[in-house]
TIDOSE-370267 format. One record per residue (C-alpha): x negated, y negated, z; residue in one letter; chain. Coordinates in Angstrom, 1 decimal, decimal comma, padded with zeros to 4 digits. Layout:
// residues N
{{X; Y; Z}; a; A}
...
// end
This chain:
// residues 250
{{012,5; 033,9; -002,4}; x; A}
{{012,0; 030,6; -000,5}; x; A}
{{012,5; 027,4; -002,3}; x; A}
{{009,2; 025,3; -002,2}; x; A}
{{010,0; 022,3; -004,5}; x; A}
{{013,4; 020,9; -005,5}; x; A}
{{013,9; 018,2; -008,1}; x; A}
{{017,5; 016,8; -008,1}; x; A}
{{018,5; 014,6; -011,1}; x; A}
{{015,0; 013,0; -011,4}; x; A}
{{014,6; 010,3; -014,0}; x; A}
{{011,7; 008,0; -014,9}; x; A}
{{011,6; 005,4; -017,7}; x; A}
{{008,9; 003,1; -019,1}; x; A}
{{010,5; 000,1; -020,7}; x; A}
{{013,0; 001,6; -023,2}; x; A}
{{011,4; 005,0; -023,2}; x; A}
{{013,1; 007,7; -021,1}; x; A}
{{010,1; 009,9; -020,3}; x; A}
{{012,0; 012,1; -017,8}; x; A}
{{015,8; 012,3; -017,9}; x; A}
{{018,0; 013,8; -015,2}; x; A}
{{015,8; 016,8; -014,5}; x; A}
{{016,9; 019,3; -011,8}; x; A}
{{014,5; 022,1; -011,1}; x; A}
{{013,8; 024,6; -008,2}; x; A}
{{010,4; 026,2; -007,8}; x; A}
{{010,3; 029,3; -005,6}; x; A}
{{007,3; 030,0; -003,4}; x; A}
{{004,7; 032,4; -004,8}; x; A}
{{005,6; 032,0; -008,4}; x; A}
{{003,6; 031,0; -011,5}; x; A}
{{005,8; 028,5; -013,5}; x; A}
{{005,0; 027,4; -017,0}; x; A}
{{006,0; 023,9; -018,1}; x; A}
{{006,1; 023,7; -021,9}; x; A}
{{007,5; 021,5; -024,6}; x; A}
{{006,4; 019,3; -027,6}; x; A}
{{003,9; 016,5; -027,2}; x; A}
{{005,7; 013,6; -025,6}; x; A}
{{008,3; 015,8; -024,0}; x; A}
{{007,6; 014,4; -020,5}; x; A}
{{005,5; 017,2; -019,0}; x; A}
{{002,6; 015,1; -017,7}; x; A}
{{005,0; 012,4; -016,6}; x; A}
{{007,0; 014,9; -014,6}; x; A}
{{003,8; 016,0; -012,8}; x; A}
{{002,9; 012,3; -012,2}; x; A}
{{006,4; 011,8; -010,7}; x; A}
{{006,1; 014,8; -008,4}; x; A}
{{002,6; 013,7; -007,2}; x; A}
{{003,5; 010,1; -006,5}; x; A}
{{001,7; 008,4; -009,4}; x; A}
{{005,0; 007,2; -010,9}; x; A}
{{007,8; 007,4; -008,3}; x; A}
{{011,2; 008,4; -009,7}; x; A}
{{013,6; 005,7; -010,5}; x; A}
{{016,5; 008,1; -009,8}; x; A}
{{016,9; 011,4; -008,1}; x; A}
{{015,4; 013,3; -005,2}; x; A}
{{012,2; 015,4; -004,7}; x; A}
{{012,0; 017,8; -001,8}; x; A}
{{008,9; 019,7; -000,9}; x; A}
{{009,4; 022,3; 001,8}; x; A}
{{012,7; 020,7; 002,7}; x; A}
{{011,2; 017,2; 003,1}; x; A}
{{011,8; 014,2; 000,8}; x; A}
{{008,6; 013,1; -000,9}; x; A}
{{009,9; 010,7; -003,5}; x; A}
{{008,4; 007,3; -003,0}; x; A}
{{005,3; 008,6; -001,2}; x; A}
{{001,8; 007,6; -002,4}; x; A}
{{-000,4; 010,2; -004,1}; x; A}
{{-002,6; 010,6; -001,1}; x; A}
{{000,4; 011,2; 001,1}; x; A}
{{001,8; 013,8; -001,3}; x; A}
{{-001,6; 015,5; -001,4}; x; A}
{{-001,7; 015,7; 002,4}; x; A}
{{001,7; 017,5; 002,3}; x; A}
{{000,1; 020,3; 000,4}; x; A}
{{000,5; 019,4; -003,3}; x; A}
{{-002,7; 019,4; -005,4}; x; A}
{{-003,3; 018,8; -009,1}; x; A}
{{-005,8; 018,9; -011,9}; x; A}
{{-006,0; 016,5; -014,7}; x; A}
{{-006,0; 017,1; -018,5}; x; A}
{{-009,1; 014,8; -018,8}; x; A}
{{-011,6; 016,1; -016,3}; x; A}
{{-013,5; 013,3; -014,5}; x; A}
{{-015,7; 014,5; -011,6}; x; A}
{{-017,8; 012,1; -009,6}; x; A}
{{-020,8; 012,3; -012,0}; x; A}
{{-023,5; 011,1; -009,6}; x; A}
{{-022,4; 013,4; -006,8}; x; A}
{{-023,4; 017,0; -006,6}; x; A}
{{-020,9; 019,8; -007,4}; x; A}
{{-020,8; 020,6; -003,7}; x; A}
{{-020,1; 016,9; -002,7}; x; A}
{{-017,3; 016,7; -005,3}; x; A}
{{-015,5; 019,7; -003,6}; x; A}
{{-016,3; 018,4; -000,1}; x; A}
{{-014,4; 015,2; -000,9}; x; A}
{{-011,2; 017,2; -001,4}; x; A}
{{-011,8; 019,1; 001,8}; x; A}
{{-012,4; 015,9; 003,8}; x; A}
{{-009,8; 013,6; 002,6}; x; A}
{{-006,8; 015,8; 001,6}; x; A}
{{-007,3; 018,9; 003,8}; x; A}
{{-008,6; 016,6; 006,5}; x; A}
{{-011,4; 018,7; 007,8}; x; A}
{{-012,7; 017,3; 011,1}; x; A}
{{-016,4; 017,3; 010,2}; x; A}
{{-018,8; 017,4; 007,4}; x; A}
{{-019,9; 020,9; 008,5}; x; A}
{{-016,2; 022,2; 008,2}; x; A}
{{-015,8; 020,4; 004,8}; x; A}
{{-019,1; 022,0; 003,5}; x; A}
{{-018,0; 025,5; 004,6}; x; A}
{{-014,6; 025,1; 002,9}; x; A}
{{-016,2; 023,6; -000,3}; x; A}
{{-018,8; 026,5; -000,5}; x; A}
{{-016,0; 029,0; -000,2}; x; A}
{{-014,2; 027,5; -003,2}; x; A}
{{-017,4; 027,3; -005,2}; x; A}
{{-018,0; 031,0; -004,5}; x; A}
{{-014,4; 031,8; -005,6}; x; A}
{{-014,7; 029,8; -008,8}; x; A}
{{-018,2; 031,1; -009,7}; x; A}
{{-019,9; 027,7; -009,2}; x; A}
{{-022,0; 028,5; -006,0}; x; A}
{{-025,3; 028,5; -007,9}; x; A}
{{-024,5; 025,0; -009,2}; x; A}
{{-023,7; 023,6; -005,8}; x; A}
{{-026,7; 021,2; -005,6}; x; A}
{{-026,6; 020,1; -009,2}; x; A}
{{-025,1; 016,7; -010,3}; x; A}
{{-021,6; 017,2; -011,6}; x; A}
{{-022,6; 015,4; -014,8}; x; A}
{{-024,7; 018,4; -015,9}; x; A}
{{-021,8; 020,8; -016,1}; x; A}
{{-020,3; 022,0; -019,3}; x; A}
{{-016,6; 021,4; -020,0}; x; A}
{{-015,7; 025,0; -018,9}; x; A}
{{-017,6; 024,5; -015,6}; x; A}
{{-016,1; 021,0; -015,1}; x; A}
{{-012,7; 022,7; -015,4}; x; A}
{{-013,8; 025,2; -012,7}; x; A}
{{-015,0; 022,3; -010,6}; x; A}
{{-011,6; 020,7; -010,9}; x; A}
{{-010,0; 023,9; -009,7}; x; A}
{{-012,4; 024,1; -006,8}; x; A}
{{-011,7; 020,5; -005,7}; x; A}
{{-008,0; 021,2; -005,8}; x; A}
{{-008,3; 024,4; -003,8}; x; A}
{{-010,4; 022,7; -001,2}; x; A}
{{-007,3; 020,6; -000,5}; x; A}
{{-005,6; 023,8; 000,8}; x; A}
{{-002,5; 023,3; -001,3}; x; A}
{{000,8; 025,2; -001,1}; x; A}
{{001,6; 024,0; -004,7}; x; A}
{{-001,0; 023,6; -007,4}; x; A}
{{-000,2; 021,7; -010,6}; x; A}
{{-002,4; 022,5; -013,6}; x; A}
{{-002,4; 020,0; -016,5}; x; A}
{{-003,8; 021,6; -019,7}; x; A}
{{-006,4; 023,5; -017,7}; x; A}
{{-007,4; 025,6; -020,8}; x; A}
{{-007,7; 022,7; -023,3}; x; A}
{{-011,0; 022,7; -025,1}; x; A}
{{-012,0; 026,2; -023,9}; x; A}
{{-012,9; 029,1; -026,2}; x; A}
{{-011,1; 032,5; -025,9}; x; A}
{{-013,6; 034,0; -023,4}; x; A}
{{-013,5; 030,9; -021,2}; x; A}
{{-009,6; 030,9; -021,3}; x; A}
{{-009,7; 034,5; -020,2}; x; A}
{{-011,9; 033,6; -017,2}; x; A}
{{-009,6; 030,7; -016,4}; x; A}
{{-006,6; 033,0; -016,3}; x; A}
{{-008,3; 035,4; -014,0}; x; A}
{{-009,0; 032,5; -011,6}; x; A}
{{-005,4; 031,4; -011,8}; x; A}
{{-004,1; 034,9; -011,0}; x; A}
{{-006,5; 035,0; -008,1}; x; A}
{{-005,2; 031,7; -006,8}; x; A}
{{-001,6; 033,0; -007,0}; x; A}
{{-002,6; 036,1; -005,1}; x; A}
{{-003,6; 033,8; -002,2}; x; A}
{{000,0; 032,7; -002,0}; x; A}
{{-000,3; 029,4; -003,8}; x; A}
{{002,6; 028,5; -006,1}; x; A}
{{001,3; 027,3; -009,5}; x; A}
{{002,9; 025,1; -012,2}; x; A}
{{000,9; 025,1; -015,4}; x; A}
{{001,3; 022,8; -018,4}; x; A}
{{000,1; 024,8; -021,3}; x; A}
{{000,3; 024,7; -025,1}; x; A}
{{-001,2; 028,2; -025,6}; x; A}
{{002,0; 030,2; -025,8}; x; A}
{{000,2; 033,5; -025,4}; x; A}
{{-001,1; 032,3; -022,0}; x; A}
{{002,3; 031,1; -020,9}; x; A}
{{004,2; 034,2; -021,8}; x; A}
{{001,7; 036,6; -020,3}; x; A}
{{000,9; 034,6; -017,1}; x; A}
{{004,1; 033,0; -016,0}; x; A}
{{007,0; 034,4; -013,9}; x; A}
{{009,2; 031,4; -014,9}; x; A}
{{009,1; 029,0; -017,8}; x; A}
{{010,7; 025,5; -017,8}; x; A}
{{011,0; 023,7; -021,2}; x; A}
{{011,2; 020,0; -021,6}; x; A}
{{012,3; 018,2; -024,8}; x; A}
{{012,7; 014,4; -025,1}; x; A}
{{012,4; 014,1; -021,3}; x; A}
{{015,2; 016,6; -020,6}; x; A}
{{015,1; 020,1; -019,2}; x; A}
{{016,6; 022,3; -021,9}; x; A}
{{015,8; 025,7; -020,4}; x; A}
{{014,5; 027,3; -017,3}; x; A}
{{014,3; 031,1; -017,2}; x; A}
{{012,1; 034,2; -017,5}; x; A}
{{009,7; 034,4; -020,4}; x; A}
{{011,9; 037,1; -022,0}; x; A}
{{015,0; 034,8; -021,9}; x; A}
{{013,0; 031,7; -023,0}; x; A}
{{011,8; 033,3; -026,1}; x; A}
{{015,3; 034,3; -027,1}; x; A}
{{016,8; 030,8; -026,4}; x; A}
{{017,9; 029,2; -029,7}; x; A}
{{017,5; 025,7; -028,3}; x; A}
{{013,9; 026,4; -027,3}; x; A}
{{013,1; 028,0; -030,6}; x; A}
{{014,5; 025,0; -032,5}; x; A}
{{012,9; 022,4; -030,3}; x; A}
{{009,5; 023,9; -029,7}; x; A}
{{008,7; 027,6; -030,6}; x; A}
{{009,7; 027,6; -034,2}; x; A}
{{011,2; 030,1; -036,5}; x; A}
{{007,9; 031,9; -037,2}; x; A}
{{007,3; 032,5; -033,5}; x; A}
{{010,9; 033,8; -033,2}; x; A}
{{010,5; 036,2; -036,1}; x; A}
{{007,2; 037,5; -034,7}; x; A}
{{009,0; 038,3; -031,5}; x; A}
{{012,0; 039,9; -033,3}; x; A}
{{014,4; 037,1; -032,3}; x; A}
{{017,3; 036,5; -034,9}; x; A}
{{019,2; 033,2; -034,9}; x; A}
{{022,1; 032,2; -037,0}; x; A}
// end
């Protein structure tokens, strides 16, 4: 497989807190990668570092072979990296369609409003929001705001999509719908990184799982290998999870 994103010894601190410590990670094109770990492990910080919100203080980030460390978030987005946020905040006074058009215009750089509208409508159809196109975004439920966040990101025409807690606050039926959307996005050739606390989601959805603990990458492997890793069980999964999956540790 072709390497899409490479992190080489990436670190980021805030005062005396080492949020991300010497992380090296390679993401292959076409994969769904889970990013898991305890609260405060550095998952969201790592996404912020990749997307230019907080530039790394050490290390290199290469996207499609080009250095992107130090670029501004809008520059990273224009390279083909999109993200969603844990706290969903659409432009409330704008319509659902206008929200998605913004991504098409400013990140995907559509040449006209007509092109941006066509692109936005295609993503609203894909996410099941077409019938809400002319409604204010403020009227959407949480589940639909999450879909809108996906649609906005897809309108940016990303090669890499970073999803931060996309299932947070959703019921089981809504989670299942979200997973189908994510699988559909992956089938389009978009590489996906998903931060997720629902372990059932991670272990059924992902091709690869990276585990952070106290800012350090402690494991990066297939779901089968991750669930058997004693360091991951100790730091995050817990003995009960290991026993349920038939894993025995000394």
